[in-house]
C-alpha positions, 0 to 999 in steps of 0.5 A: 310468291311462295312463302320461304319460311314454312316450319316453325323451327326453321330457326336456330336453337339459340333463339329458343334458349335465349327466349326461355332465358328471357322469359325467366329473367326479364319477362316484361322486357321490351326491345328494338332490333335493327337490320344491318347490311355491312356491304351498304347493299342496294336492293331492287325496286319493290324488295320491301314489298316482296319481304313484307309478304314473307313476314306477313305470312309467318303469322300462320307458321305454328309449331307442330307436334312433332317439332315439340316432340323433337325439342322435348327429346333433345333438349332436356334442358328445356321445361315442359311449361316452355313448350306449352308456350311455344304452342301458343306463340304466334309471330305478329307481323306488326312487330316488324316495319320494313321500309326502303329509301329512294336508293334502294336501301332497307330499313327494318326495325323489330320492336316489342316485348323481348320475348316475342321479338327474339323470333324475327332474326333468323326468318328476316335474314334468311328471307332477305338472303333467298329473296336477293338470290332470287333476284340476281338470277342465281337460282337459274344458274344453280347447278344441283349435282355441282353444288352436292358434290362440292358439299360431299368433297367439303364434307370428307375434308372436314371429318378426315382432318379430325374437325369436330364440326357443325353447321351454323348457317341458317341466317345467310343460307343461299336458300332453305333447299340448299341448306337441307342439302348441306346438312343431309350431305354432311350427315350421309358423309359421317355415317358412311365410314368411321372418321377422325372428326365428328359431325356434331349437328346443325344449329337449325333445329328443323333440319336437325330433326328432319336428319335426326342430329343434334341441335347446336346452340346456347346464347347470343351477344343480345343477352350481354348487350341488354344486360350491360344497362342493367348492371354496367359494362364491367359486370355484365358478362359475370351477371349474364354467365351467373343468370344463365346458369341459374336458368338452365341449373348448369346445362348449356354451357358454351358462353359467347364472351366477346360482346364487349371485347376479351379483356373486360371478360377475362378480368372478372371470370370467376373460377366458379363461373369458369368451372360450371361452363362447359367452355367459351365461343370464339366469334371474333378477333385472331383465333390463335391470340384468343386461344392463348388468352383462354389457356393463360386464363384457365391455367390461372384459375387452376383449370386444366385448359384440356378439359375445357371446349373452345368453339371457333365461329368467327366467319371460318372456312374448312381451310381456316378451321383446319389451321385452327385445330393443328394450332390448337394441337389438343391443348383446349376440346376444339370444335367448329361452327361454320355458317356461310361457307356451308350454305352460301358457297354456291359457284357464281353467287355472293354471300350477303353480309347481313344481320339483326342486332339488338339495338335498344332495350328497357327491362319493363314497359314503365322504364325508360330505354337505352342503346344497346351495343355490340363492340366485339374483338373486331372493329368491323363487328362493332354495331349500335349507337356510334356515341355510346360505342366510343364511349364504351371503348374509350372506358374499356381501353383504361388499363387499370379496369 
């Protein structure tokens, strides 16, 4: 079977920014990631073997001079020594176990040094998604002309509505080829005339390089999920904010705050950190409610909310993004990151509902393992050891915290 991933940077930017953070803060840390299919999908017989073949191929995928040059030009917050590290990095398929039970469910684990294993999330998810669409016969039904027209109409609607908008659809895309077409079309439409809106780029580093646009992304929940075992649930957000700002010297300033819900984050968001970070990303909860909480917190700290960016990314489609944009009404600098609705909104195809999340970790190879969990502001997004999730939920429900 042809390889699905053939470019080293066919990956989201936050993978690289988080990897550098890990190398700088927890270089000896070891972790375990777990694959979750939120729909309980039954996969075809032999699927695990086909996925295993794809992941084994990854050992041959290395970074090119062109990719390094792009990262050096566009990601000036990454130091030169990090690119030397990337030149020497090799995907190690032995870090990944893939099993399929008698009913067809997948059991996938990634285990090893954190700085190494972090690279697997996007390849695993995008390979599973593309293989599954292949098995369902979606490729045979794919109408390239229709899908490009849809992407063009969608782009015109986005920019015409004044949205500041970028692609974040690597993980659950229909296929690499479809993803490529979507980013190309968005760039073409945006470049064709003056628009009220703005195309901010794509989280996929390879496609950002190919179409000469910005690569989007800063951090992910896993940094906070891991830190909870180091500094506790009440201080983990503050400590990640401080460490991340130290590592990047104030660059890369959009913070993803909802790993343990919003209340524990807002309760100890300091003015210094609020000033240092460019803004926040809303990835769960009701967007209108989150907007009001963000605005209230900034005002409480004596900060004008209109000077801060809020990026909305919680499973949005274009109509919902436009609705939020109208609600915000200039009170913050709103922007939007959309994934599945861009890269897997294909006629007749059902998108996957899959994630790979950090579930265990330890700060060195000689320390004990701890469970890593994610609660978020949506119960449906809670992942990890159920007992620990229940314990933390009860702890955080105490109004006195």
